N, C-alpha and C positions, 0 to 999 in steps of 0.2 A: 340361704341367708348370707351369701357373699355380699351381694348388694340387693337382696330380695326385700320386698315389702314387709315391714314389721308392724306398722301402726294399725293396719287393718282398715285404713281409710284411703289408701292409695289405689290408683287405677292400674295396678300391675297384677297380672294373673299368673305369675311364675311361682307363687308360694301358696300352698294350701288351697288350691283352686276349688276343692270339693266342699268347702265349708263356708257358711254365710259370714259376712263381716258386720252385720247390723242386727243385734248389738255386737260390739267387739267381744271376741272370745279370747281366752287365754291360749297362748301358743308356747310350746317348748320343744326344742330340737337338740339332739345330741349329734355331734359330728366326730367320726373316726378319722384321725389324721392320716392322710395318704390314700383313703378310699375314694372311689369315684362312682359315677352313675352305673356303669355297665358291669362291673365285676366285683360287686360287694361280697357276694358269696357264690356266684355261679360261673364266672368267667365269660368272656365273649367268644363267639364262634365266627364262622364265616371269614371275612377279610381281616379280622383282628384276633387271631388265636392267642389267648392269654391265660394265665393261671388265675384261679380264684384268689382274691385278696384275703378273705377269711374263709375258714371252713365252716360248715353248717353248725356244728356244736358251738363254736365261738359266736356265731351270729345269733343262735338261740339264747345263749347266756346274756348277751348284750340286751336283746329285746326283752327277755323275761325280767332281768334285773331292773332296767330303767323304766319299763312300762309298769311293772308292779309298784315301784316307788312312786311314780307319778300319780297313778290312780289311788293309791293309799293316801297320799297327801290330799288330793283333790276331793275324793269321795268319802274318806273316813276321817279327814282332818288329823292325820298322824304326822304332825309337823316335825317330829324328830327325824323324819326321813328327808327333809328339805336340804340338808347339807349334801346329800348324794346328788341332788338335781343341780347343785352349783359346782360340783366337782371337789368339794371340800372333804368328801369321804368316798372311797372306792371300795366296794365289797370284795371279799376274797374271791368270789366266783368270777370277777372281772379283772382283778389285779394281775393275775398270772396269764391272761390271754396274750397270744402272740399272732403275728401275721403269718398266713399260710403261703403267700405268694409275693412277688415283687410289687411294691406299692407304686403309686403314681409318680413318685419322685425317683424311682429307680433303686430304692433301697432293697436289699435282699430279704428273703423270708426270715422269720424268727425274731422280728423286732417286737418289743413290748408295745401295746396299744397306747396311743395318746388320744384322749377324748376331750373335746371342748363343748361348750353349751351356749345357746342363745335362747332368750325367752322374752315374752311380752305378756304383761298381766291383763286380765279382763277388765280390771278397774284402773284406768289410767287417764291422764290428761295430756294431750299432745301439745307441746310448745311449738315444734316445727318438724315437719316431715319432708319439706322442700318439694312437694308435688306441685304446688303453686308458688309463685314468687313470694319470698319471705324477706323483709328488710333485714339485711345483715350489716352490722356495724364493724368497722375496723379502725384500729389505732396502731401506729407503728413508728418507731424511730428510724427504721431502715426500709423494710419492705414486707408487705403481706398481700397475698392474693386470695380472695374468697370468691369462689365461683360455683354457682349452682348449675349442675349439669346432669344429663341422663347418661352421658357417655364420655367419661374422662379418657378412656382408651379401651381397646378391645380386651385389655386385661381385667376390666370391670364390665362384663358383657351384658348385665341384666338391665331391665327397663326402668327400674325405679330411680328417681332423682336423689341426689345427695349433695352435701356441701363439701367441696374440696378446698383446703386451706394450705397454702405454701408460705413458709417464712424463712428468712435468712437474716443474718445480721451479727454485729459484734457487740452491741451494747443496747440496753433498754428493752423493756418488755414489749411484746407485740400481742395484740388482742383481737379476737373475733367474738362477736356477741350477737344474741338474738333477744328480742324483747318478749316477755310473757304477755299474751293477750289480756286486755283489761275488759273483757266482756262479762256480762252478767251470767251467773250460774244459779240454777234454781235451788241448789242445796247449800252452797257456801256463800252466796251473795256475789262473789267475784272469782274469776279464774285465777286471780293472784293469791287467793287464800288456799294454801296447799298443806295446811296443818294436819289434815286427815290422811295424807299419803305417807308412805314409808321412805321412798327413795327418789332421787333424781337419776334417771336412766337414759343412756344414749348408746348408740353403736359407733364404733370408730375403728379405724385400721390404717396401717401404713399404705400409702398409694404406691402400687408397683409400677415402675416405668423402666423401659429399656434404655440403656445408656446411648444407644444409637439414635433414640428419639429425642431425649431431653436429659438435662443434668438430673441426677438423683440426689435430692437434698437430704434423704434419710441416712443416718449413719449405718454403713454396711454391717449386717449381722448383729445389730443391737436393737433392744426394745426402744420404742419411742416413748416420751413422757412429756407431760405438761400439767398445768394447774387449771382446775375448774373453779370458777367463782360463781356463787349465788349472791345476788345483790338485791336488797330490798328497796322500797320506795324512799327510805330515809338515807340511803347511801351506805348502809352497813354491809360489809363484805364478809362472806365465809369462803375460805379457800381450802381445797383438798387436792392432793396430787393423785393423778390417775394411777400411778404405780402402787399406791396404798390400797387400791380397790380392784385391781385387775391388771391385765397386760395388753400392750400393743406390740406384739412380737414382729420381727422382720418377716416379710413374705418368704415362703419356701420357693426356691427356684425349681422350676419344672422344665428342663431343657431337654427335649428329645432329639437324639441323633439317629433314631432308627434302632430298634432292638426288639427283643421278644415281647416286652410288656406293652408296646404300642407299635406294631409293625405297620399299621394302616395309616399312621400319621407321618407327614414329612418332618424333617428336622426343623425345629423352630423352638421359640421360647413360649411355653404355654403357662407360665406363671400367672397367678391370679391375685388380685387384691382381696383380702379376707378381712372381715370386720368382727370384732368381739363386742359383747354387751358389757358395759361398765355401769354398775349400780353403786351410787354413793348415798349412804343413809342421810336423810334430811336432818336427823339429830346432830350430825357432825357440823352442819352449817348453823344450826340453832345455837350450838355451843359457842360459836364465834360471835353471837349477838344478832344474827339475822332474824327478822320478824317473819315467820312463815305464813302469816296472814296477809303479808303485803310484798311478796316477792315481785321483782320487776325485770331483772335481766339474768340470763345464763351466759356466762362469758368463758372463753377458753384463752388462757394466758400462756404465751410461749416465751421461755426464758431468753434473756440476752445472751449472745454468744453461742446460740444453738441454731440449727436449721432443721427443716422437716417438710414433709408433704403427706398430709393425712386426709382421709375422707370421713365424714360424720353424717349420721342420719338418726331419725327417730328419737329426737330429744323430747323427753316426756317425764312427768311425775307419775309414779306408779306405786302400787301396793307391794 
């Protein structure tokens, strides 16, 4: 899910390849910070002698805890466990887990685990997944770049397309927006009627760039933040800050100079752009006077006097 397909409609086979996409199915993934493909609990051999990142009891606790919660929510409708799947509650069996080996960022063993989550509901309405050209509007007092691309840099290596937005300036808001399709829907009459959905959901993250390649517009070491607008056909605007519903943290730098944890890799910057799922309840926009039966635009508003470089994908209304 760094830049993997999430909507279930994209032509990318990097994510959940074994499962059918029609009809869309619910997806949920937990990520252990600092883990990687090869040595989650076994370690690598051969050319890359490394320690196991987690021991097997820790791996068992993670799988048992989160898989049990997921299936109890989905199969038995035990909704009191949903906060665990969002990270709002961590059970004692997982709270005290620690790393057993050096992580992908070179941190020593004995670190507490940091776990993040991404999800996609089985009942959702996609506004834009950028797999085909999507009209993107921009307005700026100074500068905005909105670029749909499959390959922003090798730091975002996966095949799915996403929207990259860069902004800088000293005064005045800068906007990027997409229009909600106005096609017929057999159940609600129009795709702009979203009253039966719970949230506006999208994925976003700070775009990682190397200073030797291009200027880095994101504030070093800080979360990025901006405002999300939902606009109806009458021009009513509901506004919510991303930071009130999730985080867009700075990318973790992964710069290897050769060492025990990755002796097979040459010295280089292996940092990656990572995306988080942001879910904003539609009730928050309705409280601002937005007519949820006639939504027209989803807009991202960047404050005057700020700068940034973010990637976004999978803009959708979801349960």
